[in-house]
N, C-alpha and C positions, 0 to 999 in steps of 0.2 A: 874213547876221547868227550872231555869238555868244550862246549862253544863259551866265547865269551860276544856278550854286546860291550862294550862300552861307550855311555854317552855322559855329555851335556860339558865337552871342552866348548870351544867357541875364543874371540877376542876381546880379552877386558886390557884395562889402563894399569900400569903399578901401581900398587897397590889396593887392587878388585881382589875380588871374591869367585872364584866357583868350585861346585860340587859336581863331584865326577860319579857316575854311577856303573857298576859292573852285577848284569846279570848272568850267571853261568846256568845252563842245561844244559842235559845229556846224559848216557848213563854216568853214573857212579860220581854225579856231581857233589849230590851232600856229603860224600865219603871223606871228603879232604881236611884235613886239621889245620892249613895254613893257603892264608891271602895274600898274593902280596898285588902292589902297584908298582910297575915299572915305567921308565918314559927314556924317549929316545931321542935327541937333539941330533938335528942336520949334521950330518959328517961326526957323531960323536957316538961309542958303544950304547947299549942300553944299556941305562944303569938303574939299580934299586931304590924305591921311593920308601917304601913304608912297608909291613907284614901285620897281619894280627892272626895271631893262632887261637885257636878251639876253644881255649880257656881266657881268650879277652886278652891277652899279653901283645903288647903292641911294640915295634921300632920303628924308628927313624933313621934314612940318610943325614947327617950332620947339618947338610945345606938345606934342610929341611922343617928341622925340629924347632919347635913352637910356633910353626905357623900350619904346617898341615895334619889331621887328623882322619888318621884312618877309624872304621867302622864298619859292621856288618849288622846285617839284618836273616837271621837265622830261619824266619819265618817263610821271606820273600828268597831266600841264598842270593842276596844281593850283599855285593859287599860298594863301600864309600869311601870317595877322598873328601873331605872337605880341604879347600886352599884358600887360606886369607894373606893377608900380606903378598903378593904377587909380585915378582920380581920377571922383569926380562929373561933372566937365564932359566926359567920355571919355561919355557918356549919349549915344547917339545911334543912331539905323540905320546900320550900315557896307554899303559897296559897293564890289565891283568890277570891273575894266573893264578893256580891251585895248585898244593902238595899238601909233601907230609912231611918234610925239614925244613933243609935252608936253601934250597932251590926250587922252582918251579917244573912242575912234570909234563903239561899241557901245552899243545899246537897254542899260537899267539892267535887274538883274534886282528880284526883289522883297526883298533883302538880309537883315540879321540884328539882329536887334533885344539892344544892349548897354545896361544898366542898370547903375549903378555908384551902392548905395545901402547906407546902413546901418539 
C-alpha cells in the first residue's frame, strides 16, 4: 500500500490561490500510471477534481476547468494542484491518490483542508 501526505491547504479569500502538494511513499509508489486529486465538502460525496497520467495528459472536473492545474514531479514522486480564482464552493478536504486507470486503488490519506471565505 501507498501512503499519501497532502499539504498546502488553508484559509483563503475568494479569488485567491493555493498550491496543494501530495507526497507518496511506500511499496510500489512509483509504479502507478495515474494520479488523482479528489475533494469532499461537508455533507457531500467525494468528487474527482483532476487527474494526470504518466504521459502528462490531464483531465479536470468542469467546475474547476481553467482555474486549477494538476502537475507532477516524478523525481520527487510528488503531485501538485495549483488552484487559482478560488470560490467558496471550492471549500472541501482535498485528497490525492494513485491508480492504473480510471479509479484510485489505495487507501485515502488525511487530506488537506481548503476553506474559501471572506
